[in-house]
C-alpha positions as CSV (number, residue, x, y, z in Angstrom):
1,M,-14.1,-14.8,42.6
2,E,-11.1,-16.1,40.6
3,E,-7.7,-15.7,42.1
4,P,-5.3,-13.5,40.1
5,V,-2.5,-15.1,38.1
6,I,0.9,-14.8,39.8
7,Y,4.2,-14.8,37.8
8,Y,7.7,-15.0,39.3
9,G,10.9,-13.4,38.0
10,S,14.5,-12.7,39.1
11,C,17.8,-11.2,38.0
12,L,20.5,-13.6,36.7
13,C,22.1,-14.2,40.1
14,G,18.7,-14.5,41.9
15,G,19.6,-11.7,44.4
16,I,16.5,-9.8,43.4
17,T,13.2,-11.7,42.9
18,Y,9.8,-10.4,42.2
19,T,6.2,-11.5,41.8
20,L,3.8,-10.0,39.3
21,T,0.1,-10.1,40.1
22,G,-2.3,-10.4,37.2
23,E,-1.8,-10.2,33.5
24,P,0.2,-7.2,32.0
25,E,-1.6,-4.2,30.5
26,Q,0.4,-4.9,27.3
27,V,3.2,-6.9,25.9
28,V,5.4,-5.0,23.5
29,A,8.5,-5.4,21.3
30,C,10.4,-2.1,21.5
31,Y,12.8,-1.2,18.7
32,C,14.1,2.1,20.3
33,S,17.9,2.5,20.4
34,H,18.0,2.2,24.2
35,C,16.2,-1.2,24.1
36,Q,18.4,-2.4,21.3
37,K,21.5,-1.6,23.3
38,N,20.1,-3.1,26.5
39,A,18.9,-6.3,24.8
40,G,21.8,-6.7,22.4
41,S,19.3,-7.2,19.6
42,K,17.0,-5.4,17.3
43,Y,14.3,-5.2,19.9
44,Q,13.4,-6.0,23.5
45,I,10.2,-7.5,24.7
46,F,8.6,-6.1,27.8
47,A,5.4,-6.6,29.8
48,K,3.7,-3.4,31.0
49,Y,2.7,-3.6,34.6
50,P,1.5,-1.0,37.1
51,S,4.1,-0.6,39.9
52,S,1.4,-1.7,42.4
53,S,1.3,-5.1,40.8
54,I,4.9,-5.9,41.5
55,D,6.2,-7.2,44.8
56,I,10.0,-6.9,44.9
57,E,12.3,-8.9,47.3
58,D,15.8,-7.4,47.5
59,P,17.2,-8.7,50.8
60,S,20.8,-7.5,50.0
61,D,19.7,-4.1,48.8
62,S,21.2,-4.8,45.4
63,M,18.8,-2.8,43.3
64,R,20.4,0.1,41.4
65,Y,19.1,2.3,38.6
66,Y,20.4,4.5,35.8
67,T,18.4,7.5,34.6
68,I,18.4,8.2,30.9
69,T,17.7,11.8,30.3
70,K,18.7,12.3,26.6
71,G,17.4,10.7,23.5
72,T,14.2,9.2,25.0
73,E,11.2,8.8,22.6
74,S,8.9,10.8,25.0
75,G,11.5,13.5,25.8
76,L,11.1,12.6,29.5
77,P,13.6,10.6,31.6
78,K,13.4,6.9,32.1
79,E,15.1,4.7,34.6
80,K,16.7,1.3,33.9
81,H,16.6,-0.7,37.1
82,F,19.2,-3.4,37.5
83,C,20.9,-5.7,39.9
84,G,24.1,-4.2,41.3
85,N,25.6,-7.7,41.7
86,C,25.0,-9.4,38.3
87,G,24.2,-6.2,36.3
88,C,21.0,-7.7,34.8
89,T,18.4,-5.0,33.8
90,L,15.0,-6.0,35.3
91,W,12.7,-3.3,34.1
92,T,12.4,0.3,32.8
93,V,10.4,3.0,34.5
94,P,9.4,5.6,31.9
95,W,8.6,9.0,33.6
96,K,6.0,9.8,30.9
97,H,3.7,7.6,33.1
98,G,4.7,9.4,36.3
99,G,6.8,6.5,37.6
100,D,3.7,4.3,38.1
101,I,4.5,1.8,35.3
102,K,7.3,-0.8,35.0
103,L,8.2,-2.3,31.7
104,V,9.4,-5.7,32.9
105,R,11.7,-7.7,30.6
106,T,9.8,-10.9,29.8
107,S,12.9,-13.0,29.5
108,L,13.4,-12.7,33.2
109,I,9.9,-14.0,34.1
110,E,9.6,-17.8,34.6
111,N,8.4,-19.1,31.2
112,G,8.1,-15.4,30.2
113,L,9.2,-15.8,26.6
114,A,6.7,-18.6,26.0
115,H,3.8,-17.0,27.9
116,F,4.1,-13.3,27.0
117,K,3.8,-12.8,23.3
118,P,4.1,-9.2,21.9
119,K,0.8,-7.8,20.6
120,A,2.4,-4.4,19.6
121,E,5.6,-2.9,18.5
122,I,7.2,0.5,19.1
123,H,9.3,2.0,16.3
124,K,10.6,5.6,16.8
125,G,7.9,6.4,19.2
126,Q,5.1,5.0,17.0
127,W,3.0,2.1,18.3
128,T,1.8,-0.6,16.0
129,S,-0.9,-3.0,17.5
130,D,-1.1,-6.6,16.6
131,A,2.0,-6.3,14.6
132,L,3.6,-9.6,15.5
């Protein structure tokens, strides 16, 4: 049996590190207003992982989150998880999936922008596959 692929990531200061086991369910470029503000760009690229595939190391208990309750595409809250030291957003937890999914910013995964290419886009809640 083949060993699953492991990816490593961290926040800017390295205070929070994580490993991702296996390939993501999807890699998406999201153009919603929240992702635009968070990324400082027209879109943000994320890799969709089940929470069970992420092992988080946070020895200084630096993880914080902010819950967005208004203006979400699904109408349900979503949490932006970030490092309380450097302020770097690590992932989003959309509650439309019951909190079991993390949308991990690919730019924070080692070689993430080179490895994880978006295969879908989200515009105003509408998914477009193989758009990029």
